[in-house]
LUMLODO-110467 format. One record per residue (C-alpha): residue number from 1; residue in one letter; x negated, z, y. Coordinates in Angstrom, 2 decimals. Example, Ala and Ser with C-alpha at 12.3 -4.5 7.8 and 13.67 -1.06 7.14 Angstrom:
% LUMLODO-110467
<site pos="1" code="A" X="-12.30" Z="7.80" Y="-4.50"/>
<site pos="2" code="S" X="-13.67" Z="7.14" Y="-1.06"/>
***
This chain:
% LUMLODO-110467
<site pos="1" code="M" X="-12.78" Z="-9.81" Y="-65.38"/>
<site pos="2" code="V" X="-12.26" Z="-6.88" Y="-63.05"/>
<site pos="3" code="Q" X="-10.43" Z="-4.12" Y="-64.90"/>
<site pos="4" code="H" X="-7.17" Z="-2.97" Y="-63.35"/>
<site pos="5" code="E" X="-6.88" Z="0.77" Y="-62.77"/>
<site pos="6" code="Q" X="-4.23" Z="2.45" Y="-64.89"/>
<site pos="7" code="P" X="-2.01" Z="4.43" Y="-62.50"/>
<site pos="8" code="N" X="1.00" Z="6.41" Y="-63.57"/>
<site pos="9" code="P" X="4.44" Z="4.78" Y="-63.06"/>
<site pos="10" code="S" X="5.38" Z="7.72" Y="-60.80"/>
<site pos="11" code="D" X="2.37" Z="7.15" Y="-58.52"/>
<site pos="12" code="S" X="2.86" Z="5.67" Y="-55.07"/>
<site pos="13" code="F" X="1.90" Z="2.06" Y="-54.26"/>
<site pos="14" code="T" X="0.81" Z="0.45" Y="-50.96"/>
<site pos="15" code="F" X="1.13" Z="-3.21" Y="-49.98"/>
<site pos="16" code="N" X="-2.28" Z="-3.72" Y="-48.40"/>
<site pos="17" code="R" X="-1.40" Z="-6.48" Y="-45.90"/>
<site pos="18" code="T" X="1.62" Z="-4.76" Y="-44.32"/>
<site pos="19" code="G" X="0.81" Z="-1.09" Y="-45.11"/>
<site pos="20" code="H" X="4.25" Z="-0.42" Y="-46.61"/>
<site pos="21" code="S" X="4.10" Z="2.30" Y="-49.25"/>
<site pos="22" code="T" X="6.49" Z="3.12" Y="-52.09"/>
<site pos="23" code="R" X="6.95" Z="6.59" Y="-53.50"/>
<site pos="24" code="N" X="6.58" Z="5.29" Y="-57.09"/>
<site pos="25" code="R" X="6.13" Z="2.07" Y="-59.07"/>
<site pos="26" code="A" X="9.81" Z="1.59" Y="-59.97"/>
<site pos="27" code="V" X="11.57" Z="-1.48" Y="-58.62"/>
<site pos="28" code="L" X="15.32" Z="-2.05" Y="-58.98"/>
<site pos="29" code="A" X="15.32" Z="-5.74" Y="-59.80"/>
<site pos="30" code="A" X="17.92" Z="-8.09" Y="-58.35"/>
<site pos="31" code="M" X="21.04" Z="-8.12" Y="-60.48"/>
<site pos="32" code="T" X="24.21" Z="-10.14" Y="-60.26"/>
<site pos="33" code="N" X="27.12" Z="-7.77" Y="-59.74"/>
<site pos="34" code="K" X="29.88" Z="-9.93" Y="-58.23"/>
<site pos="35" code="Q" X="30.88" Z="-7.23" Y="-55.75"/>
<site pos="36" code="S" X="30.53" Z="-9.11" Y="-52.45"/>
<site pos="37" code="H" X="33.46" Z="-10.45" Y="-50.45"/>
<site pos="38" code="S" X="34.49" Z="-14.12" Y="-50.63"/>
<site pos="39" code="D" X="32.74" Z="-14.86" Y="-47.31"/>
<site pos="40" code="G" X="29.45" Z="-13.47" Y="-48.61"/>
<site pos="41" code="T" X="29.60" Z="-10.18" Y="-46.67"/>
<site pos="42" code="I" X="28.50" Z="-7.16" Y="-48.65"/>
<site pos="43" code="S" X="31.23" Z="-4.76" Y="-49.79"/>
<site pos="44" code="D" X="31.27" Z="-1.01" Y="-49.60"/>
<site pos="45" code="K" X="31.23" Z="-0.79" Y="-53.40"/>
<site pos="46" code="E" X="28.14" Z="-2.99" Y="-53.58"/>
<site pos="47" code="M" X="26.39" Z="-0.82" Y="-50.97"/>
<site pos="48" code="R" X="27.37" Z="2.28" Y="-52.89"/>
<site pos="49" code="W" X="25.77" Z="0.88" Y="-56.08"/>
<site pos="50" code="L" X="22.47" Z="0.15" Y="-54.28"/>
<site pos="51" code="I" X="22.38" Z="3.30" Y="-52.19"/>
<site pos="52" code="R" X="22.87" Z="5.44" Y="-55.30"/>
<site pos="53" code="R" X="19.67" Z="3.92" Y="-56.83"/>
<site pos="54" code="A" X="17.76" Z="4.72" Y="-53.60"/>
<site pos="55" code="K" X="19.07" Z="8.26" Y="-53.87"/>
<site pos="56" code="G" X="17.75" Z="8.18" Y="-57.48"/>
<site pos="57" code="C" X="14.24" Z="7.52" Y="-56.07"/>
<site pos="58" code="F" X="13.59" Z="3.87" Y="-56.89"/>
<site pos="59" code="G" X="10.58" Z="2.89" Y="-54.80"/>
<site pos="60" code="I" X="12.01" Z="-0.55" Y="-54.02"/>
<site pos="61" code="I" X="15.62" Z="-1.67" Y="-54.03"/>
<site pos="62" code="T" X="16.34" Z="-5.38" Y="-54.35"/>
<site pos="63" code="T" X="19.72" Z="-6.88" Y="-53.51"/>
<site pos="64" code="A" X="21.49" Z="-9.31" Y="-55.75"/>
<site pos="65" code="A" X="20.63" Z="-12.96" Y="-55.13"/>
<site pos="66" code="A" X="21.98" Z="-14.03" Y="-51.75"/>
<site pos="67" code="H" X="22.65" Z="-17.71" Y="-51.00"/>
<site pos="68" code="V" X="20.94" Z="-19.03" Y="-47.89"/>
<site pos="69" code="S" X="23.19" Z="-22.11" Y="-47.63"/>
<site pos="70" code="K" X="26.96" Z="-22.02" Y="-47.81"/>
<site pos="71" code="D" X="26.91" Z="-24.79" Y="-50.41"/>
<site pos="72" code="G" X="24.19" Z="-23.02" Y="-52.38"/>
<site pos="73" code="Q" X="26.53" Z="-20.37" Y="-53.77"/>
<site pos="74" code="G" X="26.16" Z="-19.89" Y="-57.53"/>
<site pos="75" code="W" X="29.12" Z="-17.64" Y="-58.46"/>
<site pos="76" code="E" X="32.12" Z="-15.76" Y="-57.11"/>
<site pos="77" code="G" X="31.47" Z="-12.39" Y="-55.51"/>
<site pos="78" code="E" X="28.00" Z="-13.43" Y="-54.43"/>
<site pos="79" code="L" X="26.11" Z="-11.93" Y="-51.50"/>
<site pos="80" code="G" X="25.51" Z="-14.32" Y="-48.60"/>
<site pos="81" code="L" X="22.84" Z="-14.63" Y="-45.92"/>
<site pos="82" code="F" X="23.83" Z="-18.01" Y="-44.50"/>
<site pos="83" code="D" X="25.45" Z="-16.70" Y="-41.31"/>
<site pos="84" code="D" X="24.86" Z="-14.07" Y="-38.66"/>
<site pos="85" code="M" X="28.17" Z="-12.45" Y="-39.61"/>
<site pos="86" code="H" X="26.38" Z="-10.87" Y="-42.55"/>
<site pos="87" code="I" X="23.97" Z="-8.87" Y="-40.36"/>
<site pos="88" code="D" X="26.12" Z="-5.92" Y="-39.31"/>
<site pos="89" code="K" X="27.07" Z="-4.72" Y="-42.81"/>
<site pos="90" code="L" X="23.57" Z="-5.34" Y="-44.13"/>
<site pos="91" code="T" X="22.16" Z="-3.19" Y="-41.32"/>
<site pos="92" code="I" X="24.35" Z="-0.33" Y="-42.55"/>
<site pos="93" code="L" X="22.92" Z="-0.88" Y="-46.04"/>
<site pos="94" code="T" X="19.27" Z="-0.94" Y="-44.99"/>
<site pos="95" code="D" X="19.70" Z="2.16" Y="-42.78"/>
<site pos="96" code="S" X="21.21" Z="4.03" Y="-45.70"/>
<site pos="97" code="I" X="18.52" Z="2.93" Y="-48.14"/>
<site pos="98" code="H" X="15.79" Z="4.03" Y="-45.74"/>
<site pos="99" code="T" X="17.49" Z="7.39" Y="-45.35"/>
<site pos="100" code="Y" X="16.73" Z="8.03" Y="-49.00"/>
<site pos="101" code="G" X="13.10" Z="6.87" Y="-48.72"/>
<site pos="102" code="S" X="13.19" Z="3.50" Y="-50.54"/>
<site pos="103" code="L" X="12.01" Z="0.09" Y="-49.36"/>
<site pos="104" code="I" X="14.64" Z="-2.66" Y="-49.55"/>
<site pos="105" code="F" X="14.15" Z="-6.37" Y="-50.18"/>
<site pos="106" code="A" X="16.76" Z="-9.13" Y="-50.08"/>
<site pos="107" code="Q" X="16.52" Z="-11.79" Y="-52.76"/>
<site pos="108" code="L" X="17.05" Z="-15.25" Y="-51.24"/>
<site pos="109" code="F" X="18.14" Z="-18.22" Y="-53.27"/>
<site pos="110" code="H" X="19.98" Z="-21.53" Y="-53.48"/>
<site pos="111" code="G" X="21.83" Z="-22.42" Y="-56.66"/>
<site pos="112" code="G" X="20.97" Z="-26.11" Y="-56.57"/>
<site pos="113" code="M" X="22.53" Z="-27.82" Y="-59.57"/>
<site pos="114" code="R" X="23.93" Z="-24.40" Y="-60.56"/>
<site pos="115" code="A" X="26.09" Z="-24.17" Y="-57.43"/>
<site pos="116" code="P" X="29.52" Z="-25.13" Y="-58.93"/>
<site pos="117" code="Q" X="31.40" Z="-27.91" Y="-57.17"/>
<site pos="118" code="Y" X="34.69" Z="-26.07" Y="-57.65"/>
<site pos="119" code="L" X="33.26" Z="-23.19" Y="-55.62"/>
<site pos="120" code="T" X="31.39" Z="-25.05" Y="-52.84"/>
<site pos="121" code="G" X="33.49" Z="-28.20" Y="-52.59"/>
<site pos="122" code="R" X="30.31" Z="-30.29" Y="-52.70"/>
<site pos="123" code="E" X="28.52" Z="-32.15" Y="-55.47"/>
<site pos="124" code="P" X="25.54" Z="-30.00" Y="-56.50"/>
<site pos="125" code="L" X="22.12" Z="-31.21" Y="-55.44"/>
<site pos="126" code="S" X="18.79" Z="-30.70" Y="-57.17"/>
<site pos="127" code="A" X="15.27" Z="-32.02" Y="-57.09"/>
<site pos="128" code="S" X="16.48" Z="-35.08" Y="-59.03"/>
<site pos="129" code="K" X="19.60" Z="-36.56" Y="-60.52"/>
<site pos="130" code="V" X="19.97" Z="-34.75" Y="-63.84"/>
<site pos="131" code="R" X="22.83" Z="-33.75" Y="-66.13"/>
<site pos="132" code="C" X="24.78" Z="-30.92" Y="-64.48"/>
<site pos="133" code="D" X="27.68" Z="-29.00" Y="-65.93"/>
<site pos="134" code="E" X="28.70" Z="-27.73" Y="-62.48"/>
<site pos="135" code="S" X="29.35" Z="-31.23" Y="-61.07"/>
<site pos="136" code="E" X="32.59" Z="-33.16" Y="-61.44"/>
<site pos="137" code="S" X="30.54" Z="-36.28" Y="-62.11"/>
<site pos="138" code="G" X="28.43" Z="-34.59" Y="-64.77"/>
<site pos="139" code="F" X="25.27" Z="-35.07" Y="-62.76"/>
<site pos="140" code="S" X="23.52" Z="-33.44" Y="-59.82"/>
<site pos="141" code="R" X="22.41" Z="-35.62" Y="-56.97"/>
<site pos="142" code="S" X="18.83" Z="-35.91" Y="-55.85"/>
<site pos="143" code="A" X="18.22" Z="-34.10" Y="-52.58"/>
<site pos="144" code="S" X="17.08" Z="-36.31" Y="-49.73"/>
<site pos="145" code="G" X="14.00" Z="-35.45" Y="-47.65"/>
<site pos="146" code="K" X="16.31" Z="-34.50" Y="-44.81"/>
<site pos="147" code="E" X="18.31" Z="-32.16" Y="-47.06"/>
<site pos="148" code="I" X="15.15" Z="-30.52" Y="-48.40"/>
<site pos="149" code="K" X="13.97" Z="-29.77" Y="-44.88"/>
<site pos="150" code="K" X="17.40" Z="-28.39" Y="-43.98"/>
<site pos="151" code="I" X="17.34" Z="-26.02" Y="-46.97"/>
<site pos="152" code="I" X="13.85" Z="-24.85" Y="-45.98"/>
<site pos="153" code="R" X="15.27" Z="-24.07" Y="-42.52"/>
<site pos="154" code="D" X="18.19" Z="-22.25" Y="-44.23"/>
<site pos="155" code="F" X="15.76" Z="-20.04" Y="-46.17"/>
<site pos="156" code="T" X="13.89" Z="-19.34" Y="-42.92"/>
<site pos="157" code="S" X="17.06" Z="-18.50" Y="-40.99"/>
<site pos="158" code="A" X="18.17" Z="-16.17" Y="-43.81"/>
<site pos="159" code="A" X="14.81" Z="-14.39" Y="-43.67"/>
<site pos="160" code="I" X="15.13" Z="-13.95" Y="-39.92"/>
<site pos="161" code="R" X="18.58" Z="-12.39" Y="-40.50"/>
<site pos="162" code="C" X="16.93" Z="-10.00" Y="-42.97"/>
<site pos="163" code="V" X="14.45" Z="-8.95" Y="-40.28"/>
<site pos="164" code="K" X="17.35" Z="-8.33" Y="-37.88"/>
<site pos="165" code="S" X="19.19" Z="-6.41" Y="-40.58"/>
<site pos="166" code="G" X="16.29" Z="-4.02" Y="-41.13"/>
<site pos="167" code="F" X="15.00" Z="-5.22" Y="-44.52"/>
<site pos="168" code="D" X="11.35" Z="-4.47" Y="-45.35"/>
<site pos="169" code="G" X="10.89" Z="-7.87" Y="-46.93"/>
<site pos="170" code="I" X="12.39" Z="-10.66" Y="-49.03"/>
<site pos="171" code="E" X="11.95" Z="-12.05" Y="-52.50"/>
<site pos="172" code="L" X="12.25" Z="-15.81" Y="-52.94"/>
<site pos="173" code="H" X="14.16" Z="-16.47" Y="-56.14"/>
<site pos="174" code="G" X="12.05" Z="-19.07" Y="-57.90"/>
<site pos="175" code="A" X="13.18" Z="-17.99" Y="-61.39"/>
<site pos="176" code="H" X="16.09" Z="-18.39" Y="-63.80"/>
<site pos="177" code="G" X="16.77" Z="-22.09" Y="-63.26"/>
<site pos="178" code="Y" X="18.01" Z="-22.08" Y="-59.64"/>
<site pos="179" code="L" X="16.94" Z="-24.59" Y="-57.00"/>
<site pos="180" code="I" X="13.33" Z="-23.50" Y="-56.46"/>
<site pos="181" code="S" X="12.68" Z="-23.50" Y="-60.22"/>
<site pos="182" code="Q" X="14.49" Z="-26.87" Y="-60.49"/>
<site pos="183" code="F" X="11.78" Z="-28.25" Y="-58.19"/>
<site pos="184" code="L" X="9.06" Z="-26.59" Y="-60.31"/>
<site pos="185" code="G" X="10.27" Z="-27.95" Y="-63.66"/>
<site pos="186" code="T" X="9.10" Z="-31.31" Y="-65.03"/>
<site pos="187" code="K" X="12.49" Z="-31.97" Y="-66.67"/>
<site pos="188" code="T" X="14.52" Z="-31.32" Y="-63.51"/>
<site pos="189" code="N" X="12.02" Z="-32.73" Y="-60.97"/>
<site pos="190" code="K" X="11.37" Z="-36.37" Y="-61.71"/>
<site pos="191" code="R" X="10.47" Z="-37.25" Y="-58.14"/>
<site pos="192" code="T" X="7.44" Z="-39.44" Y="-57.32"/>
<site pos="193" code="D" X="7.30" Z="-38.52" Y="-53.60"/>
<site pos="194" code="E" X="5.57" Z="-35.54" Y="-51.97"/>
<site pos="195" code="W" X="8.14" Z="-33.16" Y="-53.43"/>
<site pos="196" code="G" X="7.40" Z="-34.06" Y="-57.06"/>
<site pos="197" code="S" X="5.00" Z="-35.61" Y="-59.51"/>
<site pos="198" code="D" X="2.15" Z="-33.13" Y="-60.24"/>
<site pos="199" code="L" X="2.32" Z="-29.33" Y="-59.94"/>
<site pos="200" code="K" X="1.12" Z="-29.42" Y="-56.37"/>
<site pos="201" code="G" X="4.04" Z="-31.66" Y="-55.46"/>
<site pos="202" code="R" X="6.58" Z="-29.78" Y="-57.53"/>
<site pos="203" code="S" X="5.54" Z="-26.47" Y="-55.95"/>
<site pos="204" code="R" X="5.57" Z="-27.82" Y="-52.43"/>
<site pos="205" code="F" X="9.22" Z="-26.85" Y="-51.86"/>
<site pos="206" code="L" X="8.46" Z="-23.20" Y="-52.64"/>
<site pos="207" code="I" X="5.21" Z="-23.26" Y="-50.65"/>
<site pos="208" code="E" X="6.86" Z="-24.83" Y="-47.57"/>
<site pos="209" code="I" X="9.66" Z="-22.22" Y="-47.69"/>
<site pos="210" code="F" X="7.05" Z="-19.46" Y="-47.80"/>
<site pos="211" code="R" X="5.01" Z="-20.97" Y="-44.94"/>
<site pos="212" code="S" X="8.04" Z="-21.48" Y="-42.75"/>
<site pos="213" code="I" X="9.28" Z="-17.92" Y="-43.26"/>
<site pos="214" code="K" X="5.80" Z="-16.48" Y="-42.64"/>
<site pos="215" code="E" X="5.62" Z="-18.31" Y="-39.31"/>
<site pos="216" code="N" X="8.93" Z="-16.91" Y="-38.16"/>
<site pos="217" code="V" X="8.94" Z="-13.24" Y="-39.17"/>
<site pos="218" code="P" X="6.79" Z="-10.31" Y="-37.99"/>
<site pos="219" code="D" X="3.43" Z="-9.73" Y="-39.66"/>
<site pos="220" code="S" X="4.78" Z="-6.45" Y="-41.08"/>
<site pos="221" code="F" X="7.46" Z="-8.24" Y="-43.07"/>
<site pos="222" code="I" X="6.82" Z="-8.52" Y="-46.84"/>
<site pos="223" code="I" X="7.34" Z="-11.95" Y="-48.44"/>
<site pos="224" code="G" X="7.15" Z="-12.30" Y="-52.21"/>
<site pos="225" code="T" X="8.51" Z="-14.62" Y="-54.88"/>
<site pos="226" code="R" X="9.96" Z="-14.28" Y="-58.36"/>
<site pos="227" code="I" X="9.17" Z="-16.86" Y="-61.03"/>
<site pos="228" code="S" X="9.95" Z="-17.38" Y="-64.69"/>
<site pos="229" code="P" X="6.71" Z="-17.90" Y="-66.61"/>
<site pos="230" code="E" X="8.46" Z="-20.19" Y="-69.07"/>
<site pos="231" code="I" X="11.75" Z="-22.13" Y="-69.00"/>
<site pos="232" code="E" X="11.59" Z="-24.76" Y="-71.75"/>
<site pos="233" code="N" X="14.77" Z="-26.65" Y="-70.85"/>
<site pos="234" code="L" X="13.54" Z="-27.11" Y="-67.24"/>
<site pos="235" code="G" X="10.02" Z="-28.06" Y="-68.26"/>
<site pos="236" code="I" X="8.36" Z="-24.95" Y="-66.81"/>
<site pos="237" code="N" X="5.36" Z="-24.04" Y="-68.95"/>
<site pos="238" code="L" X="3.03" Z="-21.10" Y="-68.90"/>
<site pos="239" code="N" X="-0.07" Z="-22.96" Y="-67.81"/>
<site pos="240" code="D" X="1.69" Z="-24.42" Y="-64.76"/>
<site pos="241" code="S" X="3.12" Z="-20.98" Y="-63.91"/>
<site pos="242" code="I" X="-0.33" Z="-19.42" Y="-64.00"/>
<site pos="243" code="N" X="-1.68" Z="-22.18" Y="-61.76"/>
<site pos="244" code="L" X="1.29" Z="-21.67" Y="-59.44"/>
<site pos="245" code="A" X="0.33" Z="-18.00" Y="-59.22"/>
<site pos="246" code="G" X="-3.05" Z="-19.17" Y="-57.98"/>
<site pos="247" code="F" X="-1.43" Z="-21.36" Y="-55.33"/>
<site pos="248" code="L" X="0.71" Z="-18.47" Y="-54.15"/>
<site pos="249" code="R" X="-2.27" Z="-16.16" Y="-54.05"/>
<site pos="250" code="D" X="-4.12" Z="-18.67" Y="-51.88"/>
<site pos="251" code="E" X="-1.08" Z="-18.83" Y="-49.52"/>
<site pos="252" code="G" X="-1.14" Z="-15.04" Y="-49.06"/>
<site pos="253" code="V" X="2.10" Z="-14.13" Y="-50.81"/>
<site pos="254" code="D" X="2.61" Z="-10.35" Y="-50.76"/>
<site pos="255" code="F" X="3.78" Z="-10.00" Y="-54.34"/>
<site pos="256" code="L" X="4.52" Z="-12.07" Y="-57.41"/>
<site pos="257" code="H" X="7.45" Z="-10.99" Y="-59.56"/>
<site pos="258" code="L" X="7.30" Z="-12.16" Y="-63.16"/>
<site pos="259" code="S" X="10.71" Z="-12.44" Y="-64.80"/>
<site pos="260" code="C" X="9.79" Z="-12.06" Y="-68.45"/>
<site pos="261" code="W" X="13.12" Z="-11.01" Y="-70.04"/>
<site pos="262" code="D" X="10.95" Z="-9.02" Y="-72.48"/>
<site pos="263" code="V" X="7.58" Z="-7.83" Y="-71.15"/>
<site pos="264" code="F" X="6.50" Z="-6.94" Y="-74.69"/>
<site pos="265" code="A" X="7.05" Z="-10.43" Y="-76.12"/>
<site pos="266" code="N" X="4.42" Z="-13.10" Y="-76.58"/>
<site pos="267" code="S" X="4.55" Z="-16.53" Y="-74.99"/>
<site pos="268" code="K" X="7.09" Z="-18.77" Y="-76.70"/>
<site pos="269" code="E" X="4.67" Z="-21.60" Y="-76.12"/>
<site pos="270" code="H" X="1.64" Z="-19.75" Y="-77.55"/>
<site pos="271" code="Q" X="3.18" Z="-17.49" Y="-80.19"/>
<site pos="272" code="D" X="-0.11" Z="-17.05" Y="-82.06"/>
<site pos="273" code="D" X="-1.82" Z="-15.55" Y="-78.97"/>
<site pos="274" code="P" X="-1.42" Z="-11.69" Y="-78.88"/>
<site pos="275" code="R" X="-1.24" Z="-11.57" Y="-75.10"/>
<site pos="276" code="R" X="2.07" Z="-10.65" Y="-73.51"/>
<site pos="277" code="L" X="3.28" Z="-12.77" Y="-70.60"/>
<site pos="278" code="T" X="2.11" Z="-10.40" Y="-67.90"/>
<site pos="279" code="E" X="-1.38" Z="-10.30" Y="-69.44"/>
<site pos="280" code="W" X="-1.66" Z="-14.07" Y="-69.29"/>
<site pos="281" code="F" X="-1.49" Z="-13.73" Y="-65.46"/>
<site pos="282" code="T" X="-3.43" Z="-10.53" Y="-64.92"/>
<site pos="283" code="Q" X="-6.24" Z="-11.69" Y="-67.19"/>
<site pos="284" code="S" X="-6.44" Z="-15.14" Y="-65.54"/>
<site pos="285" code="F" X="-7.32" Z="-13.94" Y="-62.04"/>
<site pos="286" code="D" X="-9.31" Z="-11.09" Y="-60.51"/>
<site pos="287" code="D" X="-7.49" Z="-11.19" Y="-57.19"/>
<site pos="288" code="L" X="-3.79" Z="-11.70" Y="-57.74"/>
<site pos="289" code="P" X="-1.29" Z="-10.33" Y="-55.25"/>
<site pos="290" code="P" X="0.60" Z="-7.24" Y="-56.44"/>
<site pos="291" code="I" X="2.45" Z="-8.00" Y="-59.68"/>
<site pos="292" code="I" X="5.99" Z="-6.86" Y="-60.42"/>
<site pos="293" code="S" X="7.01" Z="-7.54" Y="-64.01"/>
<site pos="294" code="T" X="10.52" Z="-7.16" Y="-65.40"/>
<site pos="295" code="G" X="12.13" Z="-7.33" Y="-68.82"/>
<site pos="296" code="S" X="13.27" Z="-4.77" Y="-71.41"/>
<site pos="297" code="V" X="11.56" Z="-1.74" Y="-69.85"/>
<site pos="298" code="W" X="13.57" Z="1.33" Y="-70.80"/>
<site pos="299" code="S" X="11.40" Z="4.40" Y="-71.30"/>
<site pos="300" code="K" X="8.48" Z="6.10" Y="-69.53"/>
<site pos="301" code="S" X="6.16" Z="4.80" Y="-72.28"/>
<site pos="302" code="D" X="7.47" Z="1.26" Y="-71.72"/>
<site pos="303" code="A" X="6.67" Z="1.56" Y="-68.04"/>
<site pos="304" code="Q" X="3.19" Z="2.86" Y="-68.76"/>
<site pos="305" code="E" X="2.49" Z="0.07" Y="-71.25"/>
<site pos="306" code="L" X="3.49" Z="-2.51" Y="-68.67"/>
<site pos="307" code="I" X="1.08" Z="-0.97" Y="-66.17"/>
<site pos="308" code="N" X="-1.56" Z="-1.09" Y="-68.88"/>
<site pos="309" code="Q" X="-0.90" Z="-4.88" Y="-69.07"/>
<site pos="310" code="G" X="-1.94" Z="-5.09" Y="-65.41"/>
<site pos="311" code="A" X="1.36" Z="-4.88" Y="-63.59"/>
<site pos="312" code="D" X="1.33" Z="-2.96" Y="-60.34"/>
<site pos="313" code="L" X="5.09" Z="-2.36" Y="-60.13"/>
<site pos="314" code="I" X="7.75" Z="-1.93" Y="-62.82"/>
<site pos="315" code="G" X="10.90" Z="-4.00" Y="-62.51"/>
<site pos="316" code="V" X="14.02" Z="-2.44" Y="-64.03"/>
<site pos="317" code="A" X="17.38" Z="-4.05" Y="-64.44"/>
<site pos="318" code="R" X="19.58" Z="-2.85" Y="-67.32"/>
<site pos="319" code="A" X="18.14" Z="0.66" Y="-67.45"/>
<site pos="320" code="G" X="19.02" Z="1.15" Y="-63.80"/>
<site pos="321" code="I" X="22.68" Z="0.40" Y="-64.39"/>
<site pos="322" code="P" X="23.74" Z="3.50" Y="-66.37"/>
<site pos="323" code="Y" X="20.83" Z="5.58" Y="-65.08"/>
<site pos="324" code="P" X="20.68" Z="5.60" Y="-61.27"/>
<site pos="325" code="D" X="18.08" Z="8.41" Y="-61.47"/>
<site pos="326" code="W" X="15.84" Z="6.44" Y="-63.81"/>
<site pos="327" code="A" X="13.00" Z="6.32" Y="-61.27"/>
<site pos="328" code="K" X="13.21" Z="10.05" Y="-60.54"/>
<site pos="329" code="N" X="13.00" Z="10.78" Y="-64.25"/>
<site pos="330" code="L" X="9.72" Z="8.90" Y="-64.63"/>
<site pos="331" code="S" X="8.03" Z="12.21" Y="-63.90"/>
<site pos="332" code="Q" X="9.14" Z="13.32" Y="-67.38"/>
<site pos="333" code="E" X="6.38" Z="12.46" Y="-69.84"/>
<site pos="334" code="N" X="8.71" Z="11.58" Y="-72.73"/>
<site pos="335" code="Y" X="11.62" Z="10.13" Y="-70.75"/>
<site pos="336" code="N" X="13.61" Z="7.78" Y="-73.04"/>
<site pos="337" code="P" X="17.33" Z="7.82" Y="-72.19"/>
<site pos="338" code="P" X="19.97" Z="6.73" Y="-74.72"/>
<site pos="339" code="R" X="20.64" Z="3.03" Y="-74.88"/>
<site pos="340" code="A" X="23.86" Z="0.99" Y="-74.85"/>
<site pos="341" code="P" X="26.74" Z="1.00" Y="-75.40"/>
<site pos="342" code="F" X="28.02" Z="2.88" Y="-72.35"/>
<site pos="343" code="T" X="31.56" Z="4.01" Y="-71.65"/>
<site pos="344" code="V" X="33.53" Z="2.90" Y="-68.61"/>
<site pos="345" code="K" X="33.54" Z="6.53" Y="-67.55"/>
<site pos="346" code="Q" X="29.71" Z="6.66" Y="-67.67"/>
<site pos="347" code="L" X="29.37" Z="3.48" Y="-65.64"/>
<site pos="348" code="R" X="31.88" Z="4.58" Y="-63.01"/>
<site pos="349" code="K" X="30.00" Z="7.83" Y="-62.69"/>
<site pos="350" code="A" X="26.90" Z="5.73" Y="-62.05"/>
<site pos="351" code="D" X="28.72" Z="4.12" Y="-59.10"/>
<site pos="352" code="L" X="29.63" Z="0.79" Y="-60.66"/>
<site pos="353" code="S" X="32.93" Z="-0.69" Y="-59.49"/>
<site pos="354" code="D" X="35.45" Z="-2.02" Y="-61.99"/>
<site pos="355" code="S" X="34.53" Z="-5.62" Y="-61.06"/>
<site pos="356" code="F" X="30.87" Z="-4.89" Y="-61.89"/>
<site pos="357" code="I" X="31.86" Z="-3.15" Y="-65.12"/>
<site pos="358" code="N" X="34.01" Z="-6.12" Y="-66.14"/>
<site pos="359" code="Y" X="31.06" Z="-8.41" Y="-65.49"/>
<site pos="360" code="M" X="28.90" Z="-6.16" Y="-67.69"/>
<site pos="361" code="R" X="31.32" Z="-6.79" Y="-70.59"/>
<site pos="362" code="K" X="29.72" Z="-10.22" Y="-70.90"/>
<site pos="363" code="W" X="26.56" Z="-8.45" Y="-72.09"/>
<site pos="364" code="K" X="27.08" Z="-7.97" Y="-75.81"/>
<site pos="365" code="G" X="27.20" Z="-4.33" Y="-76.79"/>
<site pos="366" code="F" X="26.66" Z="-2.93" Y="-73.27"/>
<site pos="367" code="V" X="30.16" Z="-1.67" Y="-72.37"/>
<site pos="368" code="Q" X="32.08" Z="0.40" Y="-74.85"/>
<site pos="369" code="N" X="35.83" Z="-0.15" Y="-74.80"/>
***
């Protein structure tokens, strides 16, 4: 196998196809923060949270997941990209992020069977009819071919809005059990038509979204996707995810974001194998697109170890919450900031709103009363 070079996390990175460059390898991963308005428009407090991380020198800023269909909303306070009314405020956001020298991506998603009926007023749909806690009937309904094509158009329209809003690119959210990953999983996709059956069929939904967006945005626009390497209860296994990475490479995806939860853990499916999840991908192909990997990175040494695993870019979630200057501090050789719990005062100082802080209370041991 071709050996990956071992850059420093504070080194710049260039996306070869589009020529976009980042000032370092640090990526603020998409995080639910429940700060948007009820109509999906971004709030000033949500913009402040993101802009502060750009000021703190993150190379790439990613928005929270934004639903592309009105009935694809997954939770209250969620960012929307289903209507042109969202463009004006998002343009203010992207202009501000660019002022501080960061790239900005929007994460696009549809909740599928995880779009609560009480919130959307509609019975949740998925790849197939499966048990669904968010439905009044206790089951999702199987999306029709017509509905699948409409959702593909919704993703495409949302991406076009991102172009108009000044984003540098988008990340398709194919991880964490939302609609795209529901199509990928063998336990949630029981279809026998062209949208199911084998991996090629199950990945068709994601591939067609990617193709449609690529045909409708400028060549300079970055299009990547985030996947979960393993989700046992959906039937997503590591071997299929590696093969999916090959499909996405062949399609010309600009980056692949691996949502590992813990980049230092072994595969749950292959616990006797010493390879970490990122290494399963980077050691399986010589010519993968740029790899972002995210999960439990906290210190400079963590970031360097992840690069040593073959990742090109370092996704950060929790560490970026109390430490908006985390990326700037990567230049310190022994940077290892204190871990949770954090006081409300600390989090407010880091430009979290009270609604975001209250959401963080759900993370055991994160917020100190």
